[in-house]
Residue frames as a rotation matrix with the C-alpha (Angstrom) as fourth column:
MET 1
0.263 0.868 -0.421 126.06
0.277 -0.486 -0.829 101.63
-0.924 0.101 -0.368 114.51
LYS 2
0.013 -0.204 0.979 125.77
1.000 0.020 -0.009 102.49
-0.018 0.979 0.204 110.82
ASN 3
-0.842 -0.279 -0.462 126.56
0.282 -0.957 0.062 106.01
-0.459 -0.078 0.885 109.72
GLN 4
-0.128 0.862 -0.490 123.84
-0.285 -0.505 -0.815 108.24
-0.950 0.035 0.310 108.38
ARG 5
-0.282 0.002 -0.959 124.50
-0.954 -0.107 0.281 107.50
-0.102 0.994 0.032 104.72
ASP 6
-0.955 -0.090 -0.283 124.06
-0.134 0.981 0.139 103.77
0.265 0.171 -0.949 105.46
THR 7
-0.697 0.710 -0.100 120.78
0.440 0.313 -0.842 104.17
-0.567 -0.631 -0.530 107.35
ILE 8
0.088 0.706 -0.703 119.18
-0.430 -0.610 -0.666 106.45
-0.899 0.361 0.250 104.80
GLY 9
0.450 0.164 0.878 118.19
0.560 0.714 -0.421 104.74
-0.695 0.681 0.230 101.52
ARG 10
-0.620 -0.773 0.136 120.34
0.568 -0.323 0.757 105.65
-0.541 0.547 0.639 98.50
VAL 11
-0.094 0.633 0.769 117.25
0.947 -0.182 0.265 106.82
0.308 0.753 -0.582 96.60
PHE 12
0.730 0.495 -0.471 116.99
0.639 -0.739 0.213 109.89
-0.243 -0.456 -0.856 98.85
TYR 13
-0.087 -0.857 -0.508 120.35
0.244 -0.512 0.823 111.18
-0.966 -0.053 0.254 97.68
HIS 14
-0.916 -0.161 0.367 118.88
0.379 -0.052 0.924 111.21
-0.130 0.986 0.109 94.17
ILE 15
-0.024 0.995 -0.092 115.38
0.882 -0.022 -0.471 112.56
-0.471 -0.093 -0.877 94.99
LYS 16
-0.092 -0.055 -0.994 116.40
-0.112 -0.992 0.065 116.02
-0.989 0.117 0.085 93.66
ASP 17
-0.951 -0.304 0.051 116.48
0.000 0.168 0.986 114.51
-0.308 0.938 -0.160 90.19
TYR 18
-0.449 0.870 0.204 112.67
0.868 0.371 0.330 114.27
0.212 0.325 -0.922 90.32
ASN 19
-0.823 -0.005 0.568 112.28
0.055 -0.996 0.070 117.92
0.565 0.089 0.820 91.28
PRO 20
-0.149 0.806 -0.573 109.88
0.899 0.352 0.261 117.39
0.412 -0.477 -0.777 94.22
LYS 21
-0.371 0.130 0.919 108.05
-0.161 -0.984 0.075 120.48
0.915 -0.120 0.386 95.49
LYS 22
-0.057 0.458 0.887 105.97
-0.990 -0.144 0.011 118.93
0.132 -0.877 0.462 98.28
ILE 23
-0.550 -0.328 -0.768 106.76
-0.319 0.932 -0.170 115.49
0.772 0.151 -0.617 99.70
LEU 24
0.500 0.685 0.530 104.36
-0.844 0.250 0.474 113.24
0.193 -0.684 0.703 101.77
HIS 25
-0.507 -0.740 -0.442 106.48
-0.520 0.672 -0.527 110.62
0.687 -0.037 -0.726 103.63
VAL 26
0.575 0.789 0.216 104.42
-0.731 0.377 0.569 107.81
0.368 -0.485 0.793 105.06
GLY 27
0.865 -0.343 -0.366 106.26
0.454 0.845 0.282 105.74
0.212 -0.410 0.887 107.57
GLY 28
0.690 -0.525 0.498 108.59
-0.323 -0.840 -0.437 108.45
0.648 0.141 -0.749 108.84
HIS 29
0.338 -0.546 -0.767 110.22
0.772 0.626 -0.106 106.51
0.538 -0.557 0.633 111.74
ILE 30
0.289 -0.215 -0.933 112.42
0.770 -0.527 0.360 109.25
-0.569 -0.822 0.013 113.22
GLY 31
0.921 0.291 -0.259 112.67
0.120 -0.843 -0.524 111.55
-0.371 0.452 -0.811 110.23
GLU 32
0.078 -0.992 0.095 116.23
0.494 0.122 0.861 110.74
-0.866 -0.020 0.500 109.03
GLU 33
-0.200 -0.183 0.962 115.47
0.978 0.026 0.209 111.98
-0.063 0.983 0.174 105.50
GLY 34
0.698 0.624 -0.352 114.24
0.649 -0.759 -0.060 115.46
-0.305 -0.187 -0.934 106.57
ASN 35
0.182 -0.693 -0.698 117.57
-0.030 -0.713 0.700 117.20
-0.983 -0.107 -0.150 106.21
ILE 36
-0.741 -0.403 0.537 117.87
0.504 0.194 0.842 115.94
-0.444 0.894 0.059 102.63
TYR 37
0.121 0.856 0.503 114.37
0.987 -0.156 0.027 117.24
0.102 0.493 -0.864 101.79
LYS 38
0.731 0.128 -0.670 115.20
0.382 -0.891 0.247 120.50
-0.565 -0.437 -0.700 103.40
SER 39
-0.219 -0.930 -0.295 118.48
0.142 -0.330 0.933 120.86
-0.965 0.163 0.204 101.49
ILE 40
-0.756 -0.028 0.654 116.73
0.650 0.088 0.755 120.64
-0.079 0.996 -0.048 98.15
GLY 41
-0.934 0.348 -0.078 114.16
-0.348 -0.937 -0.017 123.26
-0.079 0.011 0.997 99.13
ALA 42
-0.475 0.814 -0.335 111.13
0.135 0.444 0.886 120.90
0.870 0.375 -0.321 99.22
GLU 43
-0.187 0.543 0.818 108.29
-0.968 -0.243 -0.060 121.22
0.166 -0.803 0.572 101.62
PHE 44
-0.477 -0.046 -0.877 107.57
-0.149 0.988 0.030 117.93
0.866 0.145 -0.479 103.38
LEU 45
0.152 0.591 0.792 105.40
-0.974 -0.047 0.222 116.18
0.169 -0.805 0.568 105.93
PHE 46
-0.879 -0.384 -0.283 106.15
-0.297 0.905 -0.305 112.94
0.373 -0.184 -0.909 107.81
VAL 47
0.373 0.920 0.120 103.38
-0.775 0.238 0.585 110.55
0.510 -0.312 0.802 108.83
GLU 48
-0.613 -0.638 -0.465 104.37
-0.161 0.677 -0.718 108.35
0.773 -0.366 -0.518 111.79
PRO 49
0.361 0.930 -0.062 101.93
-0.152 0.124 0.980 106.60
0.920 -0.345 0.187 114.19
VAL 50
0.227 -0.352 -0.908 104.37
0.854 0.520 0.012 105.80
0.468 -0.778 0.419 117.07
PRO 51
0.961 0.268 0.062 104.36
0.212 -0.865 0.455 108.64
0.176 -0.424 -0.888 119.59
GLU 52
0.531 -0.816 -0.227 108.00
0.216 -0.128 0.968 108.24
-0.819 -0.563 0.108 120.70
TYR 53
-0.315 -0.636 0.705 109.23
0.877 0.088 0.471 108.31
-0.362 0.767 0.530 117.02
ALA 54
0.393 0.510 0.765 106.98
0.759 -0.650 0.043 111.19
0.519 0.564 -0.642 116.11
GLU 55
0.937 -0.107 -0.332 108.42
0.170 -0.690 0.703 113.16
-0.305 -0.715 -0.629 119.02
LYS 56
-0.016 -0.996 0.086 111.91
0.521 0.065 0.851 112.55
-0.853 0.059 0.518 117.65
ILE 57
-0.147 0.024 0.989 110.77
0.963 -0.223 0.149 113.96
0.224 0.975 0.010 114.31
ARG 58
0.835 0.495 0.240 109.43
0.421 -0.856 0.300 117.10
0.354 -0.149 -0.923 116.01
LYS 59
0.682 -0.612 -0.401 112.69
0.267 -0.303 0.915 117.48
-0.681 -0.731 -0.043 117.88
ARG 60
-0.344 -0.773 0.533 114.45
0.817 0.034 0.576 117.65
-0.463 0.634 0.619 114.54
GLY 61
-0.591 0.180 -0.786 112.18
-0.172 -0.980 -0.095 120.59
-0.788 0.079 0.611 113.72
PHE 62
-0.960 0.201 -0.196 109.99
-0.159 0.183 0.970 118.75
0.231 0.962 -0.144 111.17
ASN 63
-0.190 0.969 0.156 106.22
-0.977 -0.171 -0.131 118.48
-0.100 -0.177 0.979 110.83
VAL 64
-0.956 -0.082 -0.281 104.61
-0.104 0.993 0.063 115.13
0.274 0.089 -0.958 111.53
LEU 65
0.089 0.989 0.117 101.08
-0.886 0.025 0.463 113.69
0.455 -0.145 0.879 111.62
GLU 66
-0.765 -0.370 0.527 100.85
-0.622 0.635 -0.458 111.08
-0.166 -0.678 -0.716 114.40
VAL 67
0.420 0.888 0.186 98.60
-0.701 0.448 -0.555 108.59
-0.576 0.103 0.811 112.51
ALA 68
-0.599 -0.474 0.645 98.90
0.108 0.751 0.652 105.48
-0.793 0.460 -0.399 110.36
ILE 69
-0.326 0.441 -0.836 97.63
-0.894 -0.430 0.122 105.28
-0.306 0.788 0.535 106.82
GLY 70
-0.990 0.142 -0.020 95.20
0.127 0.935 0.332 102.61
0.066 0.326 -0.943 105.53
GLU 71
-0.239 0.971 -0.021 91.62
0.450 0.130 0.883 101.71
0.860 0.201 -0.468 106.07
ARG 72
-0.286 0.126 0.950 90.00
-0.546 -0.836 -0.053 104.15
0.788 -0.534 0.308 108.51
GLY 73
0.734 0.546 -0.403 89.72
0.064 0.535 0.842 102.97
0.676 -0.644 0.358 112.08
GLU 74
0.319 -0.642 0.697 91.95
-0.947 -0.194 0.256 101.96
-0.029 -0.742 -0.670 115.05
ARG 75
0.779 -0.112 -0.616 94.32
-0.095 0.951 -0.293 99.04
0.619 0.287 0.731 114.93
GLU 76
0.794 -0.602 0.077 97.01
0.066 0.211 0.975 97.33
-0.604 -0.770 0.207 117.00
PHE 77
0.792 -0.597 -0.130 100.44
-0.325 -0.231 -0.917 98.21
0.517 0.768 -0.377 115.80
ASN 78
0.771 -0.581 -0.260 103.75
0.633 0.656 0.412 96.40
-0.069 -0.482 0.873 116.50
VAL 79
0.853 -0.514 0.091 106.45
-0.512 -0.858 -0.042 98.85
0.100 -0.011 -0.995 117.59
ARG 80
0.687 -0.675 0.268 109.96
0.454 0.688 0.566 97.51
-0.567 -0.267 0.779 116.85
GLY 81
-0.192 -0.814 -0.548 112.19
0.070 -0.568 0.820 100.26
-0.979 0.119 0.165 115.56
ALA 82
-0.571 -0.118 -0.812 112.76
-0.731 -0.377 0.569 100.30
-0.374 0.919 0.129 111.78
PHE 83
-0.940 0.242 -0.241 110.64
0.088 0.854 0.513 97.09
0.329 0.461 -0.824 111.61
SER 84
-0.708 0.701 -0.081 107.51
-0.101 -0.214 -0.972 98.63
-0.699 -0.680 0.222 113.10
SER 85
-0.840 0.395 -0.371 104.37
-0.353 0.120 0.928 97.41
0.412 0.911 0.038 111.29
PHE 86
0.134 0.932 0.336 100.80
-0.989 0.147 -0.014 96.25
-0.062 -0.331 0.942 111.54
LEU 87
0.686 0.146 -0.712 102.12
-0.422 0.878 -0.226 92.88
0.592 0.456 0.664 110.37
LYS 88
0.768 -0.467 0.438 104.06
-0.199 0.476 0.857 90.17
-0.608 -0.745 0.273 112.18
ARG 89
0.015 -0.835 -0.550 107.63
-0.993 -0.077 0.089 89.59
-0.117 0.544 -0.831 110.97
LYS 90
0.707 0.141 -0.693 108.20
-0.386 0.898 -0.210 86.21
0.593 0.416 0.689 109.34
LYS 91
0.923 -0.338 0.182 110.02
-0.001 0.472 0.882 83.71
-0.384 -0.814 0.436 111.56
SER 92
0.480 -0.761 0.436 112.84
0.875 0.381 -0.298 83.52
0.061 0.525 0.849 109.00
GLU 93
0.188 -0.348 0.918 113.41
0.326 -0.860 -0.393 87.24
0.927 0.373 -0.048 109.48
LEU 94
0.925 0.379 -0.001 113.40
0.117 -0.282 0.952 87.37
0.361 -0.881 -0.305 113.26
ASP 95
0.438 -0.839 -0.323 117.09
0.855 0.277 0.439 86.82
-0.278 -0.469 0.838 113.81
TYR 96
-0.420 -0.578 0.699 118.09
0.756 -0.649 -0.082 89.82
0.502 0.494 0.710 111.73
GLN 97
0.383 0.652 0.655 115.43
0.079 -0.729 0.680 91.90
0.921 -0.209 -0.330 113.51
ARG 98
0.915 -0.045 -0.401 116.74
0.404 0.103 0.909 90.90
0.001 -0.994 0.113 116.98
LYS 99
-0.026 -0.999 -0.021 120.30
0.991 -0.028 0.130 91.75
-0.130 -0.017 0.991 115.99
TRP 100
-0.320 -0.018 0.947 119.27
0.481 -0.865 0.146 95.17
0.816 0.502 0.286 114.66
LEU 101
0.673 0.651 0.351 117.20
-0.005 -0.470 0.883 96.03
0.739 -0.596 -0.313 117.75
ALA 102
0.688 -0.486 -0.539 120.04
0.708 0.288 0.645 94.92
-0.158 -0.825 0.543 120.03
LYS 103
-0.345 -0.865 0.364 122.36
0.925 -0.379 -0.025 97.26
0.160 0.328 0.931 118.16
THR 104
-0.337 0.271 0.902 119.97
0.185 -0.920 0.345 100.27
0.923 0.283 0.260 118.22
GLY 105
-0.981 0.001 -0.193 118.60
0.193 -0.071 -0.979 99.68
-0.015 -0.998 0.069 121.73
GLU 106
-0.556 0.830 0.044 115.05
-0.739 -0.518 0.431 100.13
0.380 0.207 0.901 120.53
LYS 107
-0.746 0.327 0.579 112.28
-0.310 0.599 -0.738 98.32
-0.589 -0.731 -0.346 122.44
GLN 108
-0.795 0.561 -0.232 109.40
0.050 0.441 0.896 96.09
0.605 0.700 -0.379 121.17
TYR 109
-0.758 0.645 -0.095 105.87
0.161 0.043 -0.986 96.66
-0.632 -0.763 -0.136 122.31
LYS 110
-0.505 0.682 0.528 102.30
0.804 0.149 0.576 97.00
0.314 0.716 -0.623 120.94
ILE 111
-0.802 0.319 -0.506 100.06
0.037 -0.817 -0.575 100.04
-0.597 -0.480 0.643 120.79
LYS 112
0.180 0.885 0.429 96.66
0.863 0.067 -0.501 101.06
-0.472 0.461 -0.751 119.40
VAL 113
-0.801 -0.463 -0.381 96.93
0.232 -0.825 0.514 103.66
-0.552 0.323 0.768 116.63
LYS 114
0.281 0.854 -0.438 94.56
-0.124 -0.420 -0.899 105.86
-0.951 0.307 -0.012 114.68
VAL 115
-0.598 -0.431 0.675 94.35
0.569 0.364 0.737 104.98
-0.564 0.825 0.028 110.98
ILE 116
0.290 0.666 -0.687 93.17
-0.244 -0.642 -0.727 107.36
-0.925 0.379 -0.023 108.22
PRO 117
0.597 -0.057 0.800 93.11
0.707 0.509 -0.491 106.89
-0.379 0.859 0.344 104.47
LEU 118
-0.498 -0.855 0.142 95.68
0.778 -0.368 0.509 108.50
-0.383 0.365 0.849 102.22
SER 119
-0.212 0.511 0.833 92.92
0.770 -0.438 0.464 110.39
0.602 0.740 -0.301 100.48
ASP 120
0.686 0.487 -0.541 92.40
0.727 -0.495 0.476 112.45
-0.036 -0.719 -0.694 103.66
ILE 121
0.521 -0.609 -0.598 95.80
0.118 -0.642 0.757 114.18
-0.845 -0.465 -0.263 103.45
GLN 122
-0.008 -0.698 0.716 97.23
0.811 0.415 0.414 113.68
-0.586 0.583 0.563 99.96
GLU 123
0.714 0.385 0.585 96.02
0.689 -0.537 -0.487 116.79
0.127 0.750 -0.649 98.12
GLY 124
0.934 -0.356 0.015 98.75
-0.356 -0.932 0.069 119.27
-0.011 -0.070 -0.998 97.28
PHE 125
0.171 -0.907 0.384 101.63
-0.381 0.299 0.875 116.81
-0.909 -0.296 -0.294 97.40
ASP 126
0.563 -0.011 -0.826 103.43
-0.825 0.046 -0.563 115.91
0.045 0.999 0.017 94.24
THR 127
-0.283 -0.752 -0.595 105.66
-0.518 0.642 -0.565 113.23
0.807 0.148 -0.572 95.71
LEU 128
0.743 0.547 0.386 104.73
-0.644 0.425 0.637 110.21
0.185 -0.721 0.668 97.86
VAL 129
-0.493 -0.831 -0.257 107.25
-0.598 0.538 -0.594 108.13
0.632 -0.140 -0.762 99.82
VAL 130
0.673 0.719 0.173 105.91
-0.663 0.483 0.572 104.91
0.328 -0.500 0.802 101.34
ASP 131
-0.455 -0.820 -0.348 108.04
-0.373 0.530 -0.762 103.04
0.809 -0.217 -0.546 103.84
THR 132
0.044 0.680 0.731 105.54
-0.969 -0.150 0.198 101.10
0.245 -0.717 0.652 105.88
GLU 133
-0.720 -0.541 0.435 107.10
-0.666 0.714 -0.215 97.66
-0.195 -0.444 -0.875 106.42
GLY 134
-0.924 0.269 0.272 104.78
0.303 0.948 0.094 95.25
-0.233 0.170 -0.958 104.52
THR 135
-0.029 0.996 -0.086 101.71
0.694 -0.041 -0.718 97.45
-0.719 -0.080 -0.690 104.03
VAL 136
-0.837 -0.374 -0.398 102.68
0.018 -0.747 0.665 99.58
-0.546 0.549 0.632 100.98
LEU 137
-0.804 0.563 0.191 99.76
0.337 0.167 0.926 98.36
0.490 0.809 -0.324 98.92
ASP 138
0.026 0.844 -0.536 97.24
1.000 -0.013 0.028 99.11
0.016 -0.536 -0.844 101.69
VAL 139
-0.293 -0.173 -0.940 98.57
0.355 -0.933 0.061 102.68
-0.888 -0.316 0.335 101.79
LEU 140
-0.981 -0.128 -0.145 98.35
-0.085 -0.384 0.919 103.09
-0.173 0.914 0.366 98.00
LYS 141
-0.608 0.792 0.056 94.80
0.594 0.406 0.695 101.66
0.527 0.456 -0.717 97.85
SER 142
-0.011 0.604 -0.797 93.59
0.938 -0.269 -0.217 104.10
-0.345 -0.750 -0.564 100.50
GLY 143
-0.202 -0.121 -0.972 94.26
0.034 -0.993 0.116 107.13
-0.979 -0.010 0.205 98.27
ASN 144
0.915 0.377 0.141 93.84
0.186 -0.088 -0.979 108.61
-0.357 0.922 -0.150 94.79
LEU 145
0.123 -0.982 0.143 97.10
0.699 0.189 0.690 108.19
-0.704 0.015 0.710 92.97
ILE 146
0.922 0.237 0.305 97.62
0.379 -0.706 -0.599 111.66
0.074 0.668 -0.741 91.51
PHE 147
0.551 -0.779 -0.301 101.24
-0.068 -0.401 0.913 112.05
-0.832 -0.482 -0.274 92.60
LYS 148
0.666 -0.447 -0.598 103.89
-0.736 -0.264 -0.623 112.95
0.121 0.855 -0.504 90.03
THR 149
-0.251 -0.842 -0.477 106.39
-0.516 0.534 -0.670 110.60
0.819 0.078 -0.568 91.72
ILE 150
0.834 0.416 0.363 105.99
-0.533 0.432 0.728 107.66
0.147 -0.800 0.582 94.10
ILE 151
-0.311 -0.933 -0.182 108.92
-0.679 0.352 -0.644 106.13
0.665 -0.077 -0.743 95.95
ALA 152
0.711 0.678 0.186 107.98
-0.645 0.522 0.558 102.76
0.281 -0.517 0.808 97.43
GLU 153
-0.407 -0.804 0.433 110.01
-0.892 0.453 0.003 100.44
-0.198 -0.385 -0.901 99.61
ILE 154
0.768 0.588 -0.254 109.53
-0.638 0.738 -0.219 97.07
0.059 0.330 0.942 97.95
ARG 155
0.125 -0.803 0.582 111.83
-0.677 0.360 0.642 94.38
-0.725 -0.475 -0.499 99.33
GLN 156
0.106 -0.143 -0.984 113.48
-0.972 0.194 -0.133 92.59
0.210 0.970 -0.119 96.41
LYS 157
-0.901 -0.431 -0.039 114.02
-0.409 0.878 -0.250 89.30
0.142 -0.210 -0.967 98.35
GLY 158
-0.356 0.850 -0.389 110.29
0.274 0.492 0.826 89.01
0.894 0.187 -0.408 98.69
PRO 159
0.510 0.698 0.503 107.84
-0.266 -0.428 0.864 89.55
0.818 -0.574 -0.032 101.59
ALA 160
-0.668 -0.736 -0.114 109.38
-0.042 0.190 -0.981 89.77
0.743 -0.650 -0.158 105.10
TYR 161
-0.728 0.492 0.478 106.03
-0.645 -0.256 -0.720 89.93
-0.232 -0.832 0.504 106.92
GLU 162
-0.777 0.533 0.335 103.18
0.500 0.846 -0.184 87.53
-0.382 0.025 -0.924 107.36
GLY 163
0.251 0.968 0.013 100.33
0.728 -0.180 -0.662 88.56
-0.638 0.176 -0.750 105.06
GLU 164
-0.136 -0.392 -0.910 102.50
-0.313 -0.854 0.415 90.89
-0.940 0.341 -0.007 103.02
VAL 165
0.874 0.482 0.051 101.61
-0.071 0.231 -0.970 90.90
-0.480 0.845 0.236 99.26
ASP 166
0.268 -0.749 0.606 104.06
0.862 0.467 0.196 89.84
-0.430 0.470 0.771 96.59
ASN 167
-0.436 -0.543 -0.718 106.29
0.224 -0.838 0.498 92.61
-0.872 0.057 0.487 95.12
LYS 168
-0.917 0.094 0.388 104.80
0.389 -0.004 0.921 92.15
0.088 0.996 -0.033 91.65
GLU 169
0.014 0.993 -0.119 101.33
0.993 0.000 0.116 92.86
0.116 -0.120 -0.986 92.99
ILE 170
0.246 0.019 -0.969 102.45
0.452 -0.887 0.097 96.35
-0.857 -0.462 -0.227 94.11
GLU 171
-0.751 -0.621 -0.226 104.23
0.049 -0.393 0.918 97.03
-0.659 0.678 0.326 90.85
ASN 172
-0.724 0.509 0.465 101.27
0.657 0.304 0.690 95.91
0.210 0.805 -0.554 88.80
TYR 173
0.237 0.814 -0.531 98.88
0.915 -0.370 -0.159 98.05
-0.326 -0.448 -0.833 90.88
LEU 174
-0.009 -0.305 -0.952 100.97
0.067 -0.950 0.304 101.18
-0.998 -0.061 0.029 90.12
ILE 175
-0.946 -0.296 0.131 101.28
0.137 0.002 0.991 100.27
-0.294 0.955 0.039 86.40
GLU 176
-0.311 0.908 0.281 97.47
0.935 0.239 0.264 99.90
0.172 0.344 -0.923 86.26
HIS 177
0.587 0.550 -0.594 97.23
0.678 -0.735 -0.010 103.40
-0.442 -0.397 -0.804 87.72
ASN 178
0.900 -0.117 0.421 99.36
0.301 -0.532 -0.792 104.96
0.316 0.839 -0.443 84.94
TYR 179
0.620 -0.781 0.074 102.80
-0.617 -0.427 0.661 104.81
-0.484 -0.456 -0.747 86.54
ILE 180
0.757 -0.506 -0.413 106.00
-0.057 0.579 -0.814 103.52
0.651 0.640 0.409 85.05
LYS 181
0.764 -0.600 -0.238 108.99
0.499 0.316 0.807 102.05
-0.409 -0.735 0.541 86.90
ASP 182
0.891 -0.454 -0.004 111.79
-0.389 -0.757 -0.525 104.57
0.235 0.469 -0.851 86.52
LYS 183
-0.137 -0.971 -0.198 114.78
-0.450 0.239 -0.861 103.49
0.883 -0.029 -0.469 88.67
GLN 184
0.877 0.306 -0.371 115.56
0.127 0.596 0.793 101.21
0.464 -0.743 0.483 91.57
TYR 185
-0.110 -0.866 0.487 117.88
-0.620 -0.323 -0.715 101.85
0.777 -0.381 -0.502 94.48
ASP 186
-0.967 -0.207 0.150 118.23
-0.251 0.655 -0.713 98.73
0.050 -0.727 -0.685 96.60
ASN 187
-0.634 0.772 -0.044 114.71
0.743 0.593 -0.310 98.10
-0.214 -0.229 -0.950 98.05
ASN 188
-0.114 0.607 -0.787 113.39
0.104 -0.780 -0.617 101.51
-0.988 -0.152 0.025 97.00
ILE 189
-0.473 0.020 0.881 111.71
0.866 0.196 0.460 101.82
-0.163 0.980 -0.110 93.56
VAL 190
-0.636 0.223 -0.739 110.82
-0.153 -0.975 -0.162 105.13
-0.756 0.010 0.654 91.91
PHE 191
-0.270 0.644 0.716 107.62
0.928 0.373 0.014 105.21
-0.258 0.668 -0.698 89.92
ILE 192
-0.863 -0.015 -0.505 106.64
-0.067 -0.987 0.144 108.28
-0.501 0.158 0.851 87.77
LYS 193
0.124 0.992 0.030 103.25
0.160 0.010 -0.987 109.26
-0.979 0.127 -0.158 86.47
ARG 194
-0.309 -0.216 0.926 102.77
0.897 0.258 0.360 108.94
-0.317 0.942 0.114 82.74
THR 195
-0.071 0.364 0.929 100.73
0.612 -0.719 0.329 112.16
0.787 0.592 -0.172 82.42
ASP 196
-0.926 -0.190 0.325 100.40
-0.070 -0.762 -0.644 115.37
0.370 -0.620 0.692 84.40
THR 197
-0.044 0.906 -0.422 97.56
0.801 0.284 0.526 115.43
0.597 -0.315 -0.738 86.96
PRO 198
0.110 0.148 0.983 96.20
-0.206 -0.964 0.168 118.53
0.972 -0.221 -0.075 88.69
LEU 199
-0.534 -0.291 -0.794 97.26
0.724 0.329 -0.607 118.95
0.438 -0.898 0.036 92.33
PHE 200
0.396 0.783 0.480 95.24
0.257 -0.596 0.761 120.78
0.882 -0.178 -0.437 94.95
LYS 201
-0.426 -0.431 0.795 95.91
-0.589 -0.535 -0.606 122.82
0.687 -0.726 -0.026 98.07
ASN 202
-0.246 0.240 -0.939 95.58
0.455 0.884 0.107 120.57
0.856 -0.401 -0.327 101.11
LYS 203
-0.093 0.332 0.939 93.38
-0.674 -0.715 0.186 122.07
0.733 -0.615 0.291 103.81
THR 204
0.819 0.431 -0.378 92.97
-0.073 0.733 0.677 118.74
0.569 -0.527 0.632 105.60
VAL 205
0.089 -0.884 -0.459 96.61
0.765 0.355 -0.537 118.61
0.637 -0.304 0.708 106.58
GLU 206
-0.588 -0.261 0.766 96.47
-0.123 -0.907 -0.403 122.16
0.799 -0.332 0.501 107.86
THR 207
0.377 0.820 0.430 93.50
-0.666 -0.082 0.741 121.13
0.643 -0.566 0.516 110.06
LEU 208
0.798 -0.094 -0.595 95.13
0.328 0.897 0.298 117.95
0.506 -0.433 0.746 111.35
LEU 209
-0.201 -0.978 0.052 98.30
0.525 -0.152 -0.837 119.80
0.827 -0.141 0.545 112.18
GLY 210
-0.477 0.159 0.864 96.32
-0.537 -0.831 -0.144 121.92
0.696 -0.533 0.482 114.54
GLN 211
0.633 0.773 0.054 94.76
-0.570 0.417 0.708 118.89
0.524 -0.479 0.705 116.32
ALA 212
0.468 -0.377 0.799 95.86
-0.770 0.270 0.578 116.41
-0.434 -0.886 -0.164 118.87
VAL 213
0.983 -0.114 0.143 97.06
0.165 0.888 -0.430 113.90
-0.078 0.446 0.892 116.27
LEU 214
0.525 -0.839 0.144 100.41
-0.447 -0.415 -0.792 115.71
0.724 0.352 -0.593 116.24
């Protein structure tokens, strides 16, 4: 098993450089980054649709919304540890996935998950983290991009999932929405907003946290 520093992306050890006040982390898995967010004094919320992973985040003492982000509705979701996604893994990537799951002991199965758009919960957050295994652009397109900083996992070797868009398409979408590429840490790229945009208090999250989606 890898140690914690190996399993948490390098970018999160530099996130304090961007002075985040309130972080929305979409694709939380089991909330490994929470202690880093806490150590820099940031407020944060994980979004994770898989019940067993969401429960692990709660056991760490962190808030989590048990939903997926994208086009509103209900969809089938492939649960497979760190490779959980709406999309199928490419055949060329399956061997690596099998080895990883054998090492972690995590199981593979399918579930139906609730999907809501980013716009439902984004207000009040100045930093967005998207780690959704092949559906980063779907997440971005479902919201209004008013975040000061966006950290997106964009695999530099190219798409690992069937139906995943090309990396450049994600980068170009963010550039079109007034972001510039700041730094890259392995597969995580930091984009920063060119101009300040007003942020708003998020009452939707407060409501959802009191509902059964937790």
